[in-house]
C-alpha positions in Angstrom: 17.8 11.5 -7.0 14.9 12.5 -9.2 15.0 9.2 -11.1 15.1 7.2 -7.9 12.1 9.2 -6.5 10.1 8.7 -9.7 10.9 4.9 -9.9 10.0 4.3 -6.3 6.8 6.3 -6.5 5.6 4.7 -9.7 6.6 1.2 -8.6 4.7 1.6 -5.3 1.7 3.1 -7.1 1.6 0.3 -9.6 1.9 -2.4 -6.9 -0.9 -0.9 -4.9 -3.1 -0.3 -7.9 -2.7 -3.9 -8.9 -3.6 -5.0 -5.3 -6.7 -2.7 -5.5 -7.8 -4.3 -8.7 -7.5 -7.8 -7.1 -9.7 -6.6 -4.3 -12.3 -5.1 -6.6 -12.3 -8.2 -8.7 -12.8 -10.4 -5.7 -9.8 -12.5 -6.8 -9.4 -16.0 -5.3 -6.0 -15.0 -3.9 -7.7 -12.2 -1.9 -10.5 -14.5 -0.8 -7.9 -17.0 0.6 -6.2 -14.3 2.6 -9.4 -12.9 3.9 -10.6 -16.3 5.0 -7.3 -17.1 6.6 -7.4 -13.8 8.6 -11.1 -14.3 9.4 -12.0 -11.0 7.7 -15.4 -10.7 6.2 -15.1 -10.6 2.4 -17.4 -7.6 2.3 -14.4 -5.6 3.6 -12.4 -6.2 0.4 -14.1 -3.4 -1.5 -13.3 -0.7 1.1 -9.7 -2.1 1.4 -9.4 -2.0 -2.4 -10.6 1.6 -2.3 -8.0 2.6 0.2 -5.3 0.9 -1.9 -6.5 2.7 -5.0 -6.6 6.0 -3.3 -3.1 5.5 -2.0 -1.9 4.7 -5.5 -3.6 7.7 -7.0 -2.3 9.9 -4.2 1.3 8.7 -4.8 1.1 9.6 -8.5 -0.5 13.0 -7.7 2.3 13.5 -5.3 4.7 13.9 -8.2 3.1 17.3 -8.8 1.9 18.0 -5.2 4.5 16.6 -2.9 2.5 16.8 0.3 -0.3 14.7 -1.2 2.2 12.0 -2.2 3.7 12.0 1.3 0.3 11.8 2.9 -0.7 8.9 0.6 2.5 7.1 1.4 1.9 7.6 5.1 -1.6 6.3 4.8 -0.3 3.2 3.0 2.2 2.6 5.7 -0.6 2.8 8.3 -2.7 0.4 6.2 0.1 -2.2 6.0 1.0 -1.9 9.7 -2.7 -2.7 10.4 -2.5 -5.6 7.8 0.5 -7.0 9.7 -1.4 -6.7 12.9 -4.3 -8.6 11.4 -1.9 -11.4 10.4 -0.4 -11.5 13.9 -3.9 -11.5 15.5 -4.9 -14.5 13.3 -1.6 -16.3 14.1 -0.9 -16.3 10.3 2.7 -16.9 9.3 2.2 -15.7 5.8 3.1 -12.1 6.4 5.5 -11.7 3.5 3.1 -9.8 1.2 2.1 -7.3 3.9 5.7 -6.8 5.0 6.8 -6.3 1.4 4.1 -3.7 0.7 5.0 -2.0 4.0 8.6 -1.7 2.9 7.5 -0.4 -0.5 5.3 2.3 1.0 8.1 3.3 3.4 10.5 3.5 0.5 8.1 5.8 -1.4 7.8 8.1 1.6 11.6 8.2 2.2 12.3 8.8 -1.5 9.8 11.7 -1.5 11.1 13.2 1.7 14.7 12.9 0.4 14.0 14.3 -3.0 12.0 17.2 -1.6 14.7 17.7 1.1 12.5 17.5 4.2 15.2 16.0 6.4 
């Protein structure tokens, strides 16, 4: 179980770290999504910061479990809100937000399972 927990945690941290970098770099792919959802591009820096903090929190959670579980929970909330933004904008391109929601959920479940909080 330790290997599955580490793989899930590191994978989710890397994915969210990459997404944060795209937000910080004002990547065209991020701009397209922001425009499609009618979100002001100035929000991309705070959104990137949340993603980066979530990634760092997941990695720190390897040593401090409650921190990783809190970070995973925060990322779950972030991506539930992202799905809500897609629905509000009548955008059918929800695959990315849904995939990240599943990833964040898997990190939380792996942490809870490994640390036996069932």
